N, C-alpha and C positions, 0 to 999 in steps of 0.2 A: 064368334070369337074374334076379337080385334087382333090385327097384325101390326107388329112394331118393326120398322125398318132400322136395322142396326148398322147398316153399311156406312153412313156418314159418321157415326160415332167411332167406328173402328178405323175409318180413314183418318179421323182427327187424332185418335190415339196413336196410330202409326206415325203420323206426321209429327206429333209431339215427341215421340220416342226418337225419331230421326233427328229432330232438333236437339234433344238432350244428348244424343250420342255425338252429334257434330260439335256441340259446345264442350262436351267432355274430352273429345279427341283434340279439339283446338287448345283446351286448357292443358291437356297432357303434353302436347307438342310445345306449347309456350313454356310450361314448367321445365320440360327437358331442355329447351333452348336456354332458359335462364340458368339452369344448372351447368350446362356446357359452357356458357359464357363466363360464369363465376369460376369454374375450374380452369378455363383457359386464361382468365385474368390473373388468377392466383399463380399458375405456372409461369406465366410471362413475368409477373412481379418477382418470383423467385429467380428466374433466369436473369432478369435485369439486375437484381441485387447481387447475384453471384458474379455477374460480369463486372459490376462496380468493384467488388472485392478483388477480383482478379486484376483489374486495372490498377487498383491501389497497391497490390502486392508487386506488380510489375514496376510501378513508379518507385516504390521503396527499394526494390532490388537494384534498379538503375542508380539510385542515390548511393546505395552501399557499394556498387561497382565503382562509381566515381571516387568515393572515399578510399576504397582499397587501392585504386590506381594512384591517388595522391599520396597515400602512405608508402606504397612501393617506390614512388618517385622520390619521396623524402628519404627513404632508406638508402636508395642508390646515391643520392646527394651526400648523405652522411658517410657512406662507405668511401666515396671519392674524396671527401674532405679528410677522413681519417687516413686514407692512403697518402694524401698530400702532406698531412702533418707528420706521418711516419718518415716520409722522404726528407722533409725539412729537418726533423730531429736526427735522422741518420747522417745528413750532410753536416749538421752542427757537430755531431760526435766525431765524424770522420776528419773534420778540420783539426780538432784537438788531437785526434789519434795520429795524424800525419806529423804534427809537431813533436809529439812524444816519440814517434818512431825514429825520426831523424836524430832527436836528442839521444835516444838510447843507442842508436847505431854509433854515434860518436863516443858516448860514455863507455860503452862496452869494448871499444876498439883498443887492443893493447899496442904497446910499442912494437915496431917491426912489422906492421901490417898496414897496407893502404888499400882502399877499395877502388874498384874500377867500374862497377855497375851495381845498381840496386833495382830490383823488379818486384812489384807488388801485384798480387791477384787476390782480391778480397782480403782474407786474413793470412794469406800465404806470402812469405817474403823469401826472395832469392837474392843472395849476395855473392858477388864475384869480386875477387881481389888477388893481391900478391902478398905472400908472407915470406919472411926470411927463413922460416923453418916450420916443420909440422908442429913443433911444440907451441909456436905462436898461435897456430890455428886451434890447437886444443885449449889454450888459454882463452881464446876468443869464444869458443863454444861454451866454456864454463861461465864466462861472463854473461853470455846471452841467457843461459839456463837460470842464472840467479837474478835476471832482470825482472822488474815488475810488468813491463810492457812487451816482453819477448819471451818465447818459450819453445821447447822441443827442437833444439838445434840438431841438424843432421848434415853430415859431410857428404856431398854428392861427388865432387871431383877434387883430386889433389894431384897435380902434375908438377914434377920437379923439372926445372929448366936445365939447359945444357950444362952450365957450370954451377957449382954449389953456391957461389956468391950471388947468383942471379935470383935466387929465391924460388918459390913454388906458386904456381897458379892454383887457386882453389875456387870451388863453388859450394856455397853453404845455403841450406834451406832452414827456415825457421817459421814460427807462427807468431802473429801479433795478437796480443790479448789486452783487455781493458780491465784493470783492477777495480775501477769505479763501478763498472757493471757487475763484476763478481761480488763486490761488497753490497751493492743494492740487492742482488739476488739472495745473498746470505741473510740480509736483514728481512727480506720478504719471507724466507723460510722460517726464521725465528719468530716472526709475528704470527705466521700460520700455525706453528707448533704451540705457541702460547695460547692461541684461541681454541685449539682443539680440546675436546672434553677429556678429562683425566678420570681414571678409575677411582671409585669411591674407596677411601681408606677405611680399613676395618679397625 
């Protein structure tokens, strides 16, 4: 009976299987490396894209901050200019008010009274003078009360001097008013009331 030596065939088969396994393992490692590279590349691309978006947002925020700072600076300049305009307008009004004040002090002054001092603090007026009698002072207060530019007279001091002919020293307080501003305020109220909605008539 003939004998067949199978050892070389088996060795060749094992060698082929080892080669196939090595090739399969190398292919698996290569495929895993490709997948890992693709995933890493995709993640890095997403990170770079997000970083670009973040930088864009930062740049836009910086632009907005600069614009806000410019707007605030313009608002401050506007407020300063408005304050200067108000001061100038107030000075213009005060110039006219001073003229009217002295004019009214003269116009309201009755006979038998002369003034020795006039003091003004904002719209408060203090008048000192000498009167022949208390009746003259009462007349003076009534004249002030009926004036367009003066109001609310109040007698602070009335001192009679030694002899009756010498007269009486008096101190009188009053308030300065501006009829032009009052008229403007009334006009504004009338315009506002005219613009306000009225109830529907039935």
